[in-house]
VMD Tcl script that draws the C-alpha trace (Angstrom):
set ca {
  {62.77 7.69 81.40}
  {62.77 8.04 84.76}
  {60.43 6.22 87.42}
  {58.23 9.16 87.88}
  {58.53 10.02 84.27}
  {57.14 6.63 83.13}
  {54.49 6.45 85.74}
  {52.97 9.75 84.82}
  {52.71 9.07 81.28}
  {51.18 5.40 82.33}
  {49.13 6.87 84.60}
  {47.61 9.66 81.65}
  {47.20 6.52 79.56}
  {44.88 4.40 81.96}
  {42.76 7.52 83.26}
  {42.15 8.11 79.69}
  {41.32 4.16 79.38}
  {39.24 4.18 82.30}
  {36.81 7.46 81.21}
  {36.93 6.20 77.52}
  {35.62 2.68 78.72}
  {33.06 4.26 81.29}
  {31.59 6.26 78.48}
  {31.53 3.38 76.19}
  {30.10 1.22 78.39}
  {27.15 3.00 79.45}
  {26.19 3.23 75.70}
  {26.47 -0.60 75.71}
  {24.30 -0.87 78.99}
  {21.75 1.61 77.20}
  {21.39 -1.04 74.66}
  {21.03 -3.63 77.01}
  {19.16 -1.97 79.71}
  {17.11 0.83 80.65}
  {18.02 4.18 82.36}
  {18.08 3.60 86.28}
  {20.74 0.35 85.21}
  {22.89 3.10 83.31}
  {23.14 5.50 86.14}
  {23.88 2.37 88.49}
  {26.61 1.28 86.11}
  {28.35 4.99 86.39}
  {28.42 4.95 89.98}
  {29.38 1.38 89.90}
  {32.82 2.88 87.85}
  {33.46 5.09 90.77}
  {33.02 2.41 93.28}
  {35.26 -0.07 91.83}
  {38.06 2.67 91.83}
  {37.28 3.14 95.01}
  {37.10 -0.50 96.28}
  {40.56 -1.10 94.27}
  {42.15 1.78 96.40}
  {40.79 -0.18 99.72}
  {42.21 -2.97 98.38}
  {45.46 -1.47 97.72}
  {45.55 -0.13 101.39}
  {44.87 -3.91 102.82}
  {47.36 -5.94 100.74}
  {50.25 -3.35 99.57}
  {51.19 -1.75 103.03}
  {54.81 -2.24 102.63}
  {55.05 -1.87 98.91}
  {57.57 0.58 97.95}
  {59.25 1.80 94.26}
  {61.36 -1.18 93.87}
  {58.35 -3.39 94.22}
  {55.64 -0.82 92.84}
  {56.28 -1.99 89.00}
  {55.98 -5.18 89.38}
  {52.20 -4.81 91.10}
  {51.94 -2.04 88.05}
  {52.67 -4.37 85.37}
  {50.51 -7.58 86.79}
  {47.61 -5.19 87.86}
  {47.37 -3.54 84.32}
  {47.42 -7.30 82.35}
  {44.89 -7.93 84.38}
  {42.66 -4.84 83.96}
  {43.30 -5.74 79.86}
  {42.53 -9.13 80.49}
  {38.94 -7.65 82.18}
  {38.45 -5.61 79.58}
  {38.25 -8.40 77.09}
  {36.15 -10.76 79.17}
  {33.72 -7.93 79.29}
  {33.24 -7.38 75.65}
  {33.35 -10.73 74.85}
  {30.90 -11.96 77.48}
  {28.64 -8.94 76.58}
  {28.56 -9.73 72.78}
  {28.50 -13.58 73.02}
  {26.84 -14.82 76.46}
  {22.95 -14.72 76.23}
  {22.59 -14.04 80.06}
  {24.71 -10.95 79.56}
  {21.57 -9.18 80.13}
  {21.30 -10.19 83.89}
  {22.08 -7.46 85.80}
  {24.17 -8.75 88.81}
  {26.31 -10.56 86.06}
  {26.84 -7.36 83.99}
  {27.93 -5.96 87.19}
  {30.61 -7.83 87.92}
  {32.02 -8.01 84.87}
  {31.71 -4.16 84.52}
  {32.92 -4.05 88.34}
  {36.03 -5.53 87.64}
  {38.41 -3.11 85.56}
  {37.71 -0.08 87.24}
  {38.58 -2.00 90.63}
  {41.83 -3.15 89.07}
  {42.11 0.53 87.84}
  {41.32 1.54 91.08}
  {44.61 -0.41 92.49}
  {46.75 1.35 90.13}
  {45.75 4.64 90.89}
  {46.02 3.99 94.59}
  {49.34 2.56 94.66}
  {50.69 4.84 92.51}
  {49.55 7.95 94.73}
  {51.14 6.11 97.98}
  {54.28 5.08 96.51}
  {54.69 8.62 94.63}
  {53.30 10.84 97.25}
  {55.71 13.28 97.26}
  {54.66 14.07 94.06}
  {51.40 13.93 94.32}
  {50.57 17.11 92.48}
  {52.74 15.93 89.05}
  {51.08 12.17 89.09}
  {47.36 14.19 89.66}
  {47.98 16.42 87.09}
  {48.81 13.58 84.33}
  {45.61 11.53 85.81}
  {43.15 14.63 85.49}
  {44.96 15.29 81.74}
  {44.50 11.64 80.84}
  {40.70 11.99 81.84}
  {40.58 15.11 79.95}
  {41.87 13.04 76.57}
  {39.30 9.82 77.45}
  {36.26 12.28 77.69}
  {37.27 13.46 74.08}
  {38.63 10.26 73.00}
  {35.22 8.23 73.21}
  {33.68 9.94 70.93}
  {35.91 9.30 68.02}
  {36.01 6.07 69.38}
  {32.29 5.30 69.57}
  {31.72 7.03 66.17}
  {34.93 5.24 64.30}
  {34.97 2.13 65.92}
  {31.77 1.57 67.83}
  {31.48 0.20 71.01}
  {32.69 -3.08 70.77}
  {36.05 -2.66 68.75}
  {36.67 0.60 70.77}
  {36.93 -1.66 73.88}
  {39.22 -4.12 71.95}
  {41.32 -0.78 71.38}
  {41.51 0.33 74.71}
  {42.52 -3.32 75.96}
  {45.50 -3.25 73.46}
  {46.59 -0.09 74.96}
  {46.23 -1.09 78.33}
  {48.66 -4.41 77.26}
  {50.97 -1.80 76.28}
  {51.09 0.20 79.40}
  {51.32 -2.99 81.04}
  {54.61 -4.04 79.31}
  {55.87 -0.88 79.88}
  {56.85 -1.67 83.32}
  {58.52 -4.60 82.61}
  {60.32 -3.81 79.45}
  {63.75 -3.42 81.25}
  {64.12 -6.53 82.23}
  {63.22 -8.42 78.91}
  {65.48 -9.12 76.34}
  {65.31 -6.45 73.23}
  {63.83 -8.83 70.78}
  {61.26 -9.90 73.18}
  {60.14 -6.20 73.87}
  {60.16 -5.61 70.18}
  {58.00 -8.50 69.37}
  {55.63 -7.55 71.97}
  {55.14 -3.63 70.86}
  {54.96 -5.33 67.04}
  {51.83 -7.27 67.44}
  {50.21 -4.35 69.64}
  {50.78 -2.14 66.51}
  {49.70 -4.47 63.93}
  {46.69 -5.45 65.85}
  {45.54 -1.68 66.48}
  {46.54 -1.15 62.69}
  {44.20 -3.72 61.55}
  {41.77 -2.74 63.86}
  {41.55 1.10 62.70}
  {41.72 -0.33 59.36}
  {38.30 -2.33 60.01}
  {36.57 0.63 61.56}
  {33.32 0.19 62.97}
  {32.42 -3.77 61.75}
  {31.24 -5.73 64.70}
  {34.44 -8.00 65.14}
  {33.20 -9.83 68.15}
  {28.91 -9.61 67.05}
  {26.06 -7.08 68.05}
  {25.09 -6.24 71.61}
  {21.82 -7.47 72.11}
  {18.91 -5.57 73.01}
  {17.92 -6.32 76.69}
  {14.12 -7.92 77.43}
  {12.62 -4.96 79.40}
  {9.03 -3.37 79.11}
  {10.75 -0.09 78.01}
  {12.02 -1.48 75.19}
  {9.87 -0.51 72.41}
  {11.71 -3.06 69.89}
  {9.82 -6.02 71.87}
  {6.36 -4.45 72.12}
  {5.80 -2.68 68.67}
  {3.16 -5.98 67.56}
  {1.68 -7.82 70.52}
  {1.58 -10.97 68.09}
  {4.35 -13.40 68.99}
  {4.25 -14.88 65.34}
  {5.78 -11.69 64.05}
  {9.40 -11.52 63.33}
  {11.11 -8.36 63.56}
  {14.47 -7.80 61.94}
  {17.39 -4.90 62.40}
  {17.84 -3.86 58.35}
  {20.22 -1.00 59.41}
  {22.13 -0.35 62.31}
  {24.36 2.42 63.05}
  {26.33 3.51 66.21}
  {26.87 7.25 67.39}
  {27.65 9.22 70.89}
  {23.82 9.64 70.71}
  {23.00 5.75 70.68}
  {22.56 2.87 68.48}
  {20.04 3.53 65.56}
  {18.20 0.48 64.41}
  {15.96 0.43 61.46}
  {13.54 -2.66 61.90}
  {11.48 -4.41 59.26}
  {8.76 -6.89 60.31}
  {7.36 -10.01 58.59}
  {3.64 -9.54 58.42}
  {3.71 -6.20 56.76}
  {5.62 -3.94 54.50}
  {3.92 -0.41 55.24}
  {5.71 0.65 58.03}
  {9.52 -0.03 59.40}
  {10.42 1.19 62.74}
  {13.46 3.23 64.18}
  {14.66 2.68 67.34}
  {17.12 4.08 69.45}
  {19.00 1.70 72.15}
  {15.69 -0.63 71.55}
  {13.43 1.94 72.55}
  {12.18 5.46 71.78}
  {10.20 4.07 68.97}
  {9.34 6.15 65.70}
  {7.58 5.19 62.53}
  {8.58 5.41 58.79}
  {6.01 4.77 56.23}
  {5.71 3.55 52.67}
  {5.02 6.42 50.83}
  {4.62 6.66 46.77}
  {6.02 10.16 47.02}
  {2.46 11.64 45.78}
  {0.71 14.04 48.26}
  {-1.64 14.68 45.87}
  {-2.66 11.19 45.48}
  {-1.04 8.86 48.40}
  {-2.07 5.27 49.22}
  {-5.75 5.43 50.87}
  {-4.42 2.73 53.76}
  {-1.59 5.34 54.56}
  {-4.02 8.46 54.47}
  {-6.49 6.19 57.10}
  {-3.75 5.34 59.44}
  {-1.99 8.54 59.82}
  {-5.79 10.11 60.86}
  {-5.82 7.94 63.26}
  {-3.33 9.80 65.68}
  {-4.32 12.41 67.66}
  {-1.49 14.58 66.55}
  {-3.28 14.66 63.24}
  {-6.72 15.59 63.75}
  {-5.94 19.43 64.69}
  {-4.28 19.94 60.75}
  {-7.66 19.12 59.71}
  {-9.44 22.05 61.52}
  {-6.82 24.92 59.60}
  {-7.62 26.44 56.65}
  {-4.69 27.16 54.07}
  {-3.47 30.61 55.75}
  {-3.25 28.83 59.13}
  {-0.87 26.25 57.86}
  {2.00 28.09 55.83}
  {4.98 27.03 57.85}
  {5.45 24.19 60.18}
  {8.17 23.38 62.86}
  {8.50 19.59 64.01}
  {10.89 18.86 66.75}
  {12.13 15.54 66.83}
  {10.99 14.02 63.07}
  {12.31 10.51 63.78}
  {11.00 8.45 61.09}
  {8.96 11.34 59.10}
  {6.00 10.61 60.45}
  {4.71 14.47 61.31}
  {6.51 15.63 58.07}
  {4.18 12.83 56.03}
  {1.54 14.20 57.32}
  {2.25 17.89 57.11}
  {2.63 17.12 53.01}
  {-0.60 15.25 52.98}
  {-2.36 18.15 54.57}
  {-1.30 20.66 52.69}
  {1.63 22.36 54.94}
  {3.12 24.60 52.94}
  {7.07 24.87 54.36}
  {8.10 22.12 56.43}
  {11.20 22.39 58.67}
  {12.45 19.23 60.81}
  {15.04 19.56 63.71}
  {16.42 16.28 64.52}
  {19.28 15.89 67.06}
  {20.48 11.99 65.95}
  {22.15 12.41 62.60}
  {21.60 8.48 62.27}
  {18.27 8.81 62.17}
  {18.22 11.56 59.29}
  {20.75 9.56 57.26}
  {18.72 5.97 57.30}
  {15.84 8.08 56.39}
  {17.32 9.73 53.35}
  {19.08 6.13 52.72}
  {15.38 4.85 52.35}
  {14.48 7.23 49.42}
  {12.77 4.31 47.64}
  {10.65 2.92 50.70}
  {9.30 6.71 51.99}
  {9.02 8.42 48.91}
  {11.63 10.91 49.43}
  {10.27 12.97 52.13}
  {13.83 14.03 53.69}
  {15.27 14.62 49.96}
  {12.70 15.19 47.30}
  {10.38 17.80 48.51}
  {11.80 20.93 48.54}
  {9.49 22.63 50.50}
  {10.99 20.36 53.27}
  {14.08 21.09 55.17}
  {15.45 18.42 57.88}
  {18.44 19.99 59.97}
  {20.83 18.31 62.59}
  {20.44 20.46 65.52}
  {18.87 20.09 69.48}
  {15.16 21.65 69.12}
  {15.40 23.95 71.97}
  {18.45 25.61 70.83}
  {17.24 25.90 66.99}
  {14.25 28.17 68.44}
  {15.98 29.85 70.56}
  {18.56 30.64 68.08}
  {15.91 31.27 64.94}
  {14.23 34.66 63.73}
  {11.69 32.98 61.68}
  {7.68 32.06 62.61}
  {5.90 29.17 62.43}
  {2.12 28.67 62.34}
  {2.72 25.29 63.72}
  {5.29 23.54 66.06}
  {4.63 20.18 66.47}
  {6.29 17.74 68.74}
  {5.26 14.14 69.03}
  {6.42 11.82 71.68}
  {9.85 13.54 71.82}
  {11.78 11.59 74.38}
  {11.31 8.28 76.41}
  {12.42 6.84 79.62}
  {15.67 5.68 77.99}
  {18.88 7.14 78.51}
  {19.60 8.96 75.55}
  {22.93 10.78 76.38}
  {26.73 9.22 77.28}
  {26.38 10.35 80.71}
  {23.80 8.73 83.23}
  {23.21 12.17 85.15}
  {20.82 13.19 81.82}
  {18.38 10.35 83.08}
  {15.07 11.58 82.17}
  {15.79 15.43 82.06}
  {14.30 17.23 79.29}
  {14.36 20.88 78.44}
  {11.94 20.48 75.39}
  {8.98 20.75 78.10}
  {9.47 23.00 80.62}
  {7.65 26.36 81.80}
  {10.76 28.27 79.97}
  {10.58 26.06 77.03}
  {6.67 26.52 76.50}
  {7.56 30.41 76.29}
  {10.44 30.14 73.46}
  {7.64 28.32 71.37}
  {4.94 30.47 71.65}
  {7.65 33.32 70.62}
  {8.41 31.80 67.45}
  {4.70 31.33 66.39}
  {2.98 33.59 64.10}
  {-0.16 35.72 65.91}
  {-2.55 32.40 64.94}
  {0.29 29.85 65.57}
  {-0.37 26.87 67.62}
  {1.99 24.06 69.28}
  {0.73 20.43 69.06}
  {2.21 18.61 71.50}
  {1.50 14.51 71.82}
  {2.73 12.83 75.22}
  {2.41 9.36 76.80}
  {-0.22 9.39 79.17}
  {-2.52 11.10 80.80}
  {-0.14 11.92 83.79}
  {1.82 13.64 81.50}
  {-0.97 15.49 79.94}
  {-1.82 17.15 82.98}
  {1.84 18.06 83.74}
  {2.08 19.64 80.71}
  {-1.44 21.22 81.10}
  {-0.05 22.77 84.38}
  {3.11 23.89 82.98}
  {1.75 25.58 80.14}
  {-0.67 27.58 82.63}
  {2.65 29.12 84.56}
  {3.87 29.77 81.18}
  {0.87 32.15 80.36}
  {0.81 33.52 83.91}
  {4.57 34.54 83.21}
  {3.53 36.10 80.21}
  {0.39 37.97 81.92}
  {-2.38 35.61 81.33}
  {-4.42 34.47 84.06}
  {-5.20 30.97 84.64}
  {-8.67 31.06 83.73}
  {-8.14 33.02 80.60}
  {-5.00 30.31 79.49}
  {-7.67 27.65 79.48}
  {-9.11 29.38 76.17}
  {-5.63 28.80 74.53}
  {-6.11 25.09 74.54}
  {-7.71 22.03 73.21}
  {-7.36 18.32 74.21}
  {-7.66 15.23 72.27}
  {-7.66 11.84 73.12}
  {-7.81 8.61 71.33}
  {-6.49 4.90 71.11}
  {-2.72 6.14 71.11}
  {-1.19 8.97 73.20}
  {-3.17 12.33 73.89}
  {-2.75 15.28 72.16}
  {-2.69 19.46 73.69}
  {-3.23 22.02 71.07}
  {-2.33 25.37 72.53}
  {-2.88 28.45 70.15}
  {-1.07 31.48 70.77}
  {-3.90 33.68 70.69}
  {-7.17 32.84 72.65}
  {-9.82 30.68 70.94}
  {-12.92 32.74 69.81}
  {-16.50 31.44 70.19}
  {-16.59 31.65 66.52}
  {-13.76 29.72 66.00}
  {-14.85 26.68 68.41}
  {-18.09 26.46 66.13}
  {-16.64 25.99 63.41}
  {-14.74 23.36 64.73}
  {-17.78 21.57 65.99}
  {-18.93 21.56 62.62}
  {-15.60 19.99 61.34}
  {-15.69 17.49 63.85}
  {-19.70 16.41 62.94}
  {-18.40 15.64 59.61}
  {-15.46 13.34 60.90}
  {-15.48 9.47 61.21}
  {-16.48 8.90 64.57}
  {-13.75 6.25 65.27}
  {-11.22 9.43 64.89}
  {-9.58 10.73 68.10}
  {-12.06 12.39 69.98}
  {-11.77 16.08 71.10}
  {-12.33 15.99 75.04}
  {-12.10 19.71 76.11}
  {-12.27 22.78 73.90}
  {-13.00 26.36 75.54}
  {-16.34 27.95 75.81}
  {-17.81 24.27 76.32}
  {-17.64 23.89 79.72}
  {-21.41 22.22 80.15}
  {-20.16 19.47 77.51}
  {-16.95 18.69 79.26}
  {-16.23 14.92 78.72}
  {-15.83 12.54 81.75}
  {-11.90 12.13 80.68}
  {-9.74 12.49 84.00}
  {-7.71 15.46 82.53}
  {-11.36 17.75 82.71}
  {-10.62 17.36 86.52}
  {-7.54 19.23 86.33}
  {-9.20 22.07 83.97}
  {-12.01 22.20 86.06}
  {-9.70 22.81 88.94}
  {-8.33 25.70 87.11}
  {-11.41 26.97 86.25}
  {-12.09 27.45 89.90}
  {-9.15 29.30 90.62}
  {-5.66 28.66 91.59}
  {-6.41 27.89 95.40}
  {-8.07 24.68 93.71}
  {-5.52 23.93 91.41}
  {-2.76 23.99 93.90}
  {-4.88 21.63 95.81}
  {-5.16 19.26 93.19}
  {-1.93 19.11 91.89}
  {-1.16 18.63 95.49}
  {-3.66 16.06 96.05}
  {-2.82 14.10 92.37}
  {-1.44 10.81 92.97}
  {1.07 11.60 90.20}
  {3.39 14.68 90.42}
  {1.82 16.98 87.95}
  {3.27 20.02 89.33}
  {5.55 22.32 86.32}
  {8.41 21.40 85.02}
  {11.46 24.27 85.07}
  {14.68 24.66 83.63}
  {16.16 24.27 86.76}
  {14.39 21.03 87.43}
  {13.58 19.71 84.21}
  {12.28 16.24 85.19}
  {8.84 16.50 83.15}
  {8.96 12.26 82.98}
  {9.21 11.80 86.78}
  {5.88 11.72 87.20}
  {6.19 9.56 90.73}
  {5.30 11.29 93.72}
  {8.55 12.16 95.58}
  {12.18 10.34 95.10}
  {11.70 7.58 93.07}
  {12.14 4.18 94.58}
  {15.10 3.17 92.49}
  {16.83 6.11 93.96}
  {15.71 5.60 97.24}
  {17.26 2.06 97.30}
  {20.45 3.26 95.66}
  {20.86 5.92 98.11}
  {20.17 3.56 101.17}
  {22.65 1.08 99.66}
  {25.46 3.25 98.64}
  {25.47 4.93 102.15}
  {25.45 1.81 103.93}
  {28.48 0.70 101.73}
  {30.17 4.27 102.38}
  {29.61 3.42 106.13}
  {31.36 0.10 106.05}
  {34.39 1.61 104.18}
  {34.59 4.25 106.49}
  {33.76 2.85 109.45}
  {35.60 -0.53 109.51}
  {38.92 0.78 109.22}
  {38.63 3.23 111.70}
  {37.42 0.85 114.23}
  {41.04 -0.65 113.71}
  {42.76 2.45 114.20}
  {44.11 3.54 117.31}
  {43.42 7.33 117.82}
  {46.67 8.61 119.69}
  {47.56 12.37 119.37}
  {51.45 13.48 119.51}
  {51.19 16.43 122.05}
  {53.64 17.89 119.21}
  {50.76 17.66 116.52}
  {46.96 18.46 116.78}
  {46.45 16.73 113.38}
  {44.82 13.09 113.52}
  {43.59 10.62 110.71}
  {40.22 11.61 111.29}
  {40.40 15.14 110.05}
  {41.84 14.38 106.41}
  {39.35 11.59 106.21}
  {36.82 14.44 106.81}
  {38.39 16.71 104.20}
  {38.40 13.65 101.64}
  {34.75 12.92 102.40}
  {33.85 16.47 101.39}
  {36.06 16.77 98.33}
  {34.42 13.57 97.26}
  {30.54 14.30 97.73}
  {31.03 18.09 97.00}
  {32.86 17.70 93.83}
  {30.45 15.07 92.43}
  {27.39 17.42 92.94}
  {28.78 20.39 91.45}
  {29.80 18.57 88.66}
  {26.65 16.70 87.89}
  {24.60 19.98 88.30}
  {26.93 21.88 85.98}
  {26.64 19.42 83.41}
  {22.95 19.88 83.16}
  {23.28 23.62 83.06}
  {25.14 23.17 80.62}
  {22.73 21.03 78.24}
  {20.44 24.03 78.05}
  {23.42 26.35 76.43}
  {25.31 24.12 74.45}
  {22.03 21.97 73.06}
  {23.56 18.40 73.13}
  {24.60 16.34 75.76}
  {27.58 15.26 73.90}
  {29.22 18.59 73.32}
  {28.07 19.55 76.90}
  {29.81 16.47 78.87}
  {32.94 17.00 76.47}
  {33.38 20.72 76.92}
  {32.68 20.58 81.02}
  {35.10 17.48 81.54}
  {37.80 18.95 78.90}
  {37.61 22.61 80.79}
  {37.35 20.71 84.94}
  {39.77 18.38 84.26}
  {42.62 20.26 82.27}
  {42.08 23.21 85.06}
  {42.36 21.12 87.50}
  {45.37 19.57 86.16}
  {46.70 22.82 86.07}
  {45.67 23.44 89.39}
  {47.15 20.54 90.62}
  {50.54 21.31 89.00}
  {51.07 24.87 89.81}
  {48.97 24.78 93.01}
  {51.85 23.42 95.19}
  {53.33 26.62 94.68}
  {50.62 28.49 97.02}
  {51.83 28.88 100.26}
  {54.79 26.47 99.66}
  {55.14 24.08 102.63}
  {52.01 25.09 104.51}
  {49.68 22.76 103.27}
  {46.90 23.46 105.63}
  {46.78 27.26 104.55}
  {46.57 26.05 101.01}
  {43.68 23.86 101.53}
  {42.24 26.43 103.63}
  {42.25 29.27 101.22}
  {41.58 26.96 97.96}
  {38.61 26.06 99.98}
  {36.93 29.55 100.50}
  {37.96 30.33 97.09}
  {36.42 27.20 95.04}
  {33.13 28.75 97.48}
  {33.39 32.13 96.04}
  {34.41 31.11 92.46}
  {31.11 28.96 92.72}
  {28.92 31.35 93.39}
  {29.72 33.49 90.82}
  {29.42 30.58 88.29}
  {25.92 30.08 89.34}
  {24.85 33.81 89.71}
  {26.63 34.87 86.14}
  {27.54 32.25 83.95}
  {24.02 31.68 82.97}
  {23.29 35.35 82.29}
  {26.53 35.44 79.69}
  {25.77 31.73 78.36}
  {22.48 33.10 77.49}
  {23.60 35.94 75.50}
  {25.69 33.68 73.32}
  {23.24 31.70 72.25}
  {22.75 33.49 68.64}
  {26.15 32.57 67.78}
  {27.26 29.38 66.51}
  {27.63 26.36 68.80}
  {31.72 26.17 68.08}
  {32.06 29.88 69.79}
  {29.53 28.79 72.60}
  {31.56 25.83 73.06}
  {34.92 27.76 73.13}
  {33.77 30.95 75.35}
  {32.04 28.13 77.86}
  {35.35 25.96 77.83}
  {37.16 29.14 78.74}
  {34.61 30.12 81.47}
  {35.02 27.08 83.44}
  {39.17 26.58 83.22}
  {39.81 29.15 86.35}
  {37.00 27.16 88.26}
  {38.42 23.98 87.50}
  {42.13 25.16 88.48}
  {40.51 25.84 92.10}
  {38.85 22.33 91.76}
  {42.23 20.72 91.29}
  {44.02 22.19 94.36}
  {42.42 20.40 97.58}
  {42.80 16.73 96.73}
  {46.46 16.67 96.19}
  {47.15 19.27 99.09}
  {45.24 16.51 101.37}
  {47.25 13.89 99.98}
  {50.71 16.11 100.58}
  {48.91 16.60 104.37}
  {48.94 13.01 104.98}
  {52.33 12.21 103.58}
  {53.97 15.05 105.96}
  {52.36 13.82 108.93}
  {53.32 10.16 107.99}
  {50.00 8.86 107.71}
  {50.90 7.87 104.33}
  {49.77 4.14 105.05}
  {46.10 5.72 104.89}
  {46.31 7.13 101.39}
  {44.89 3.83 99.40}
  {42.17 4.01 101.87}
  {41.53 7.74 101.59}
  {41.66 7.26 97.89}
  {38.84 4.77 98.00}
  {36.95 6.64 100.52}
  {36.92 9.28 98.15}
  {36.04 7.65 95.27}
  {33.22 6.14 96.97}
  {31.86 9.19 98.63}
  {31.89 10.58 94.97}
  {29.22 8.05 93.99}
  {27.23 9.49 97.19}
  {27.50 12.69 95.80}
  {26.18 11.99 92.28}
  {23.13 10.07 93.44}
  {22.60 13.41 95.66}
  {23.01 15.63 92.90}
  {20.13 13.71 90.83}
  {17.82 13.72 94.23}
  {18.48 17.16 95.34}
  {18.10 18.39 91.79}
  {14.58 16.21 91.57}
  {13.73 18.04 95.16}
  {14.79 21.50 94.83}
  {16.71 22.22 91.40}
  {20.10 22.33 89.80}
  {21.36 25.75 91.28}
  {19.83 24.88 94.81}
  {22.04 21.05 94.43}
  {25.26 23.13 93.16}
  {24.96 25.49 96.21}
  {25.02 22.66 98.72}
  {27.91 20.84 96.71}
  {30.34 23.96 97.36}
  {29.18 23.91 100.56}
  {31.09 20.83 100.97}
  {34.00 23.10 100.48}
  {32.69 25.30 102.85}
  {32.63 22.74 105.62}
  {36.66 21.85 104.90}
  {37.08 26.13 105.45}
  {35.06 25.91 108.83}
  {37.03 22.82 110.04}
  {40.28 25.03 109.45}
  {39.34 28.33 110.19}
  {39.69 27.65 114.32}
  {43.22 27.02 113.82}
  {44.45 30.12 112.03}
  {42.29 32.20 114.18}
  {43.94 30.94 117.07}
  {47.49 31.35 115.52}
  {46.39 35.10 114.43}
}
mol new
graphics top color blue
foreach p $ca { graphics top sphere $p radius 0.5 }
foreach p [lrange $ca 0 end-1] q [lrange $ca 1 end] { graphics top cylinder $p $q radius 0.2 }
display resetview
């Protein structure tokens, strides 16, 4: 095998390993930390790659093809060792939950991989299109491979597998200089080790990953009594996270299910007889604000119920005990469903033994958009959490379940007398949900004041509940509700708002918002503006329902400031050392390609993040969305990188000019037309939607793959190749800035404006190059 083929093959392997490690480490970090840490970890991966490139720029300036293989081998050997150190420390060292220690361990593998990447592009710059294609193809494999690795091996064993893969790659660069028997022995040990690892499956070889001690981790805060011992009795890994079933030492009536130590959901002991349940169980269930509305209904109003996110089955059990006819539960996490089914002896078989109960493994919003059935009740209780719940931190706390468009979808699947029952975490979220619902009704032709007649609010010891009726409540219906309330125990959650009873409003803070709505839209807008929390309506283009802080969250402000400072240092310090001397025969300096790499780094990451978020809405699963997006873009970019050199062969600047404006034009088409096409596909199976989405994104990926290797060739042809590792590092560091900006811009303006800003950076490249061709023409 010649040198360039060997380098390309190993670049493919290492790129697959890097992306697979990045996704796997994100799942691990979600168990240990909370969402903002997980986001920083993914950004840290890009920073590590960039810093590795900067290091290679200073350390290996004179390294050529002859010495490169030795450096490759040593660097990759260290990369493999760093993967082993990371997973051993994660599972064996108690103080791994210290963020700084964890960040340092996580930074090292990406830093070492960045050295390998930068040096490969420097030494083989004339083959930049070929090795960039290998890099992207490997990343595409890693994006899909991470799903298989986590599901089959679990994160811990998955990283051990990656370590062995990297060791094999390191050995390939020195195998020619070793004795034949030595080489055979090395690869035999690696192959046997991989075989044993695959046979072992997901059984932890190095121990369990600890749940971090953070306030957001429900695992530690279910019971305030410090003497209560909680034990994980079942634990399962999937791409959705680690699902743990927890039993408690002081009682045997309820167990809890957690995802990554958070998003707690109850599973109750049930005798399997809805007609004669345990009185204690009935009494407990009635204490939830989501249960009280069920007591107001007659049988004709509860023939069917849809539960989005049933989790441990509390709402399904409530439906069984209150006489609901047919119950459909839609749960996105298959591990939750399997655990509840396996616990049939404890929970009375609520997911297995009742013919009127049907549990589906689907995403709730997608199911609602696809179903043709109508339901009397649609119930959603605490459907999300502040915890990261998917494989990429770009999701953060976005939630397509509680937007203006989502509420319209839910209203469409209700029977004429149907009701939505939503339980949220706190008063601020309740206010935001009310405002969001008001806008949903307004877009259906109902004014704000009339919309108030569709609502009922319940508040108690636990989280508040909003009931939204498809048809407005009549005065007679409210009178009958009041009679029912008078017969209920006084310690049940209270109804703090009913239509037609303005003179009897409670002093609950939520009624200030309701009063503002009653007084008119101008007053309502002023209340929204002056509220200490962000209670503006949540929409599909900016679905940050749980971002109730006004403005940009402080952690993002600090992160933006820190990353901006690092980028200034990475750009400014080398520039200070570089002397700009124009050659009269040239009009190109290092500054212009530097600007190109900055624009590509920021622009591409903003485009990628916003596209990912838009796809979640249409494909339903963050896992599937990320895999389809990365596969389509990376394969398309790999093809563009390989074939793009044939475009204006020899005129790299013209190629970059045309590619940049084509990216802008294609981006406008993607954001303007693709949502319409994808919406028409919602009635089809997920597989069909995923395949069509993949092919729709391929042409855009093709164009995105041309600028980066073209910039490498521009530098090479102008004898600036010594700056390639630095440029590679700057590009990686600017990608971090782009990912942060994507989230912040989408919070402020939405995903569509953020996407347009992203492709705007490619338009900047076009503007920079245009004067050259205007003068030449």
